[in-house]
Backbone as a ProteinNet text record, in pm:
[ID]
protein_1_A
[PRIMARY]
MSTETLTKPETTPEGTDTTDDDSPKMFHYVKKNKIAESAVMGTHVVALCGEVFPVTKSPKPGSPVCPACKEIYDSLRPGN
[TERTIARY]
3209.4	3122.9	3065.9	3053.2	2996.7	2890.7	2736.1	2665	2654.4	2624.9	2680.9	2425.3	2470.6	2299.6	2374.9	2270.4	2229.3	2149.5	2152.2	2072.2	2064.3	1908.4	1839.9	1954.7	1992.8	2081.3	2016.8	2034	1963.9	1951.9	1895	1955.9	1838.8	1851.7	1747.7	1734	1641.8	1668.5	1780.5	1816.9	1896.9	1928.1	1934.2	1899.7	2017.3	2017.9	2141.1	2024.4	2151.9	2033.6	1911.5	2007.7	1972.5	1900.2	1777.4	1709.8	1754.1	1653.8	1723.2	1692.6	1586.3	1572.4	1622.8	1733.9	1838.8	1767.8	1702.5	1579.5	1626.4	1603.5	1671	1556.5	1546	1434.2	1462.7	1506.8	1477.5	1567	1538.6	1662.6	1677.2	1772.9	1845.9	1875.8	1827	1873.6	2066.3	2083.2	2208	2232.7	2355.6	2362.6	2347.9	2215.4	2247.9	2341.9	2433.6	2519.5	2698.3	2603.3	2689.2	2646.5	2538.2	2506.4	2511.9	2489.5	2565.7	2720.7	2787.2	2984.8	2975	2891.4	2834.5	2845.7	2765.1	2679.5	2797.2	2798.3	2958.6	3019.4	3129.9	3209.2	3264	3119	3121.6	3207	3192.2	3250	3140.3	3159.5	3058.1	3003.3	2890.3	2806.8	2746	2740	2783.1	2556.1	2462.2	2330.1	2292.7	2204.8	2221.8	2231.7	2173.6	2170.1	2300	2398.2	2535.6	2606.8	2473	2508.4	2627	2732	2828.8	2799.1	2751.7	2739.5	2739.1	2742.7	2761.6	2612.2	2583.4	2406.5	2394.7	2329	2320.1	2155.5	2022.9	1935.6	1907.3	1756.9	1699.3	1541	1531.3	1385.8	1293.2	1200.5	1043.4	947.9	789.2	734.3	716.9	699.7	598.6	750.5	885.8	947.2	1021.6	1024.3	1011	1193.6	1165.7	1265.2	1292.9	1403.8	1512.4	1441.3	1356.2	1293.2	1406.9	1515.1	1674.5	1652.5	1723.1	1774.5	1578.4	1506.9	1363.2	1394.7	1346.6	1326.2	1478.5	1604.5	1732.2	1664.6	1626	1583.3	1509.7	1371.7	1231.3	1328.9	1418.9	1421.3	1470.7	1526.2	1671.1	1634.3	1659.6	1593.7	1578.9	1430.9	1494.9	1558.4	1641.5	1705.4	1825.3	1960.8	2065.7	1928.4
-298	-297.1	-466.2	-554.3	-641.1	-696.4	-807.8	-836.8	-985.4	-1043.6	-1171.1	-1227.4	-1349.6	-1418.8	-1465.8	-1509.3	-1579.2	-1695.4	-1874.4	-1959.5	-1973.8	-2099.3	-2112.4	-2244.5	-2222	-2382.6	-2448.3	-2572.3	-2727.8	-2722.3	-2699.9	-2633.3	-2689.5	-2766.9	-2795.6	-2770.2	-2766.6	-2696.7	-2808.8	-2756.3	-2828.5	-2754.4	-2754.2	-2678.4	-2671.5	-2524	-2480.9	-2462.5	-2367.8	-2280.2	-2440.6	-2482	-2581.1	-2499	-2602.2	-2551.1	-2622.6	-2671.1	-2711.1	-2839.2	-2934.6	-3022.9	-3103.4	-3010	-3061.3	-3034	-3000.9	-2949.2	-2833.7	-2817.6	-2691.2	-2543.4	-2505.1	-2404.8	-2311.7	-2299.5	-2345.9	-2404.6	-2384	-2466.8	-2334.2	-2404.3	-2252.3	-2391.6	-2288.7	-2371.6	-2374.2	-2512.6	-2494.3	-2580.8	-2604.6	-2709.2	-2876.4	-2907.5	-3017.7	-3141.6	-3083	-3143.5	-3218.4	-3044.5	-3104.4	-3169.8	-3176.6	-3247.4	-3314.8	-3440.1	-3585.7	-3547.2	-3455.3	-3489.3	-3417.2	-3333.6	-3264.8	-3300.9	-3415.8	-3550.1	-3626.4	-3701.4	-3806	-3759.9	-3644.2	-3553.9	-3564.8	-3420.5	-3312.6	-3205.8	-3163.3	-3017.9	-2891.7	-2798.7	-2759.9	-2664.2	-2648.4	-2574	-2435.3	-2366.8	-2227.5	-2197.4	-2164.4	-2157.7	-2012.6	-2067	-1861.6	-1773.5	-1788	-1645.3	-1570	-1735.5	-1648.1	-1732.8	-1809.1	-1901.5	-2016.8	-2062.4	-2172.4	-2246.3	-2417.6	-2464.9	-2629.2	-2707.4	-2869.3	-2948.1	-3028.6	-3108.5	-3196.8	-3153.3	-3277.6	-3287.3	-3231.7	-3283.7	-3256.3	-3339.5	-3312.8	-3230.5	-3204.6	-3174.2	-3230.4	-3168.7	-3281	-3121.4	-3196.9	-3108	-3013.9	-2898.6	-2811.4	-2731.7	-2781.5	-2716.6	-2572.5	-2464.1	-2374.4	-2288.5	-2250.1	-2208.9	-2094.3	-2038.1	-1886.4	-1786	-1736.1	-1575.2	-1545.8	-1527.5	-1502.7	-1579.7	-1671.3	-1791.3	-1792.5	-1816.3	-1851.6	-1684.3	-1594.1	-1478.7	-1411.7	-1521.9	-1514.5	-1630.8	-1764.6	-1887.4	-1818.5	-1729.7	-1756.5	-1667.1	-1534.4	-1415.9	-1508.1	-1619.6	-1621.9	-1756.1	-1682.6	-1755.4	-1960.3	-1968.4	-2124.9	-2175.4	-2271.2	-2391.4	-2477.7	-2551.7	-2622.8	-2676
1118.3	1237.3	1225.1	1284.5	1250.7	1321.2	1329.2	1394.5	1383.9	1517.9	1507.6	1518.3	1436.2	1450.6	1545.8	1688	1765.9	1711.3	1734	1706.8	1853.6	1906.8	2028.7	2021.9	2125.3	2194.1	2158.3	2196.8	2298.6	2416.3	2469.6	2670.7	2706.1	2779.6	2920.8	3063.3	3113.3	3253.6	3331.1	3453.7	3546.8	3631.4	3784	3926.5	3949.3	3968.6	4141.7	4260.6	4323.8	4478.3	4502.2	4699.4	4709.1	4817.3	4881.1	4972	5100.1	5223.8	5295.1	5283.6	5210.2	5213.5	5093.4	5055.1	4899.7	4771.2	4787.9	4671.5	4639.2	4439.8	4392.9	4429.6	4468.9	4420.5	4336.3	4214.6	4050.8	4031.9	3848	3771	3636.1	3607.4	3477.9	3370.8	3232.9	3161.7	3119.1	3053.9	3015.1	2871.3	2839.3	2674.9	2730.4	2689.5	2662.4	2633.2	2588.6	2609.5	2696.2	2761	2955.5	2974.1	3048.4	3120.5	3159.3	3112.3	3174	3174.2	3052.8	3150.8	3319.5	3281.7	3482.7	3524.6	3495.1	3639.6	3624.5	3531.8	3582.1	3654	3565.3	3561	3729.6	3768.2	3816.5	3745.7	3643	3611.9	3649.1	3599.4	3555	3484.4	3452	3316.1	3352.8	3241.7	3272.9	3183.6	3268.6	3263.7	3146.4	3145.4	3013.4	3087.2	3187.2	3280.5	3306.2	3373.6	3304.3	3494.8	3557	3696.4	3658.2	3708.5	3689.1	3824	3831.4	3910.4	3878	3917.4	3903.4	3879.7	3768.3	3740.4	3895.2	4004.7	4102.1	4015.5	4030.5	3965.1	3906.3	3808.4	3688.7	3773.6	3657.7	3695.6	3649.1	3731.2	3734.4	3710.5	3575	3535.3	3651.9	3585.1	3752.8	3766.4	3749.2	3840.4	3782.9	3914.6	3914.2	3817.9	3673.3	3563.9	3663	3632.7	3654.6	3533.9	3619.9	3517.8	3402.9	3485.7	3322.4	3251.6	3302.5	3161.1	3105.2	3152.5	3051.7	2973	2988.6	2899	2800.4	2814.9	2722.4	2616.6	2689.8	2586.2	2504	2510.1	2496.8	2388.4	2400.3	2315.6	2217.2	2204.5	2109	1971.7	1843.5	1739.7	1753.7	1706.6	1676.3	1538.6	1588.6	1538.2	1621.3	1507.1	1630.1	1697.6
[MASK]
++++++++++++++++++++++++++++++++++++++++++++++++++++++++++++++++++++++++++++++++

């Protein structure tokens, strides 16, 4: 049996689940290097919680963050 050590990926919150006024209900943590590609090319990103969506909005300070993403992010070891 082998074990694997997870390192904390460089992530940034990105939005999904829009409200009626087109603003996201909450933001998710995704790999930072995938954000620009998704925003320009329309490709989908995978959040730490498993949510899959295209990047369409940028978070502002105080924006709500997905509780599952935050819990996973906080549990990862600091690294790269």
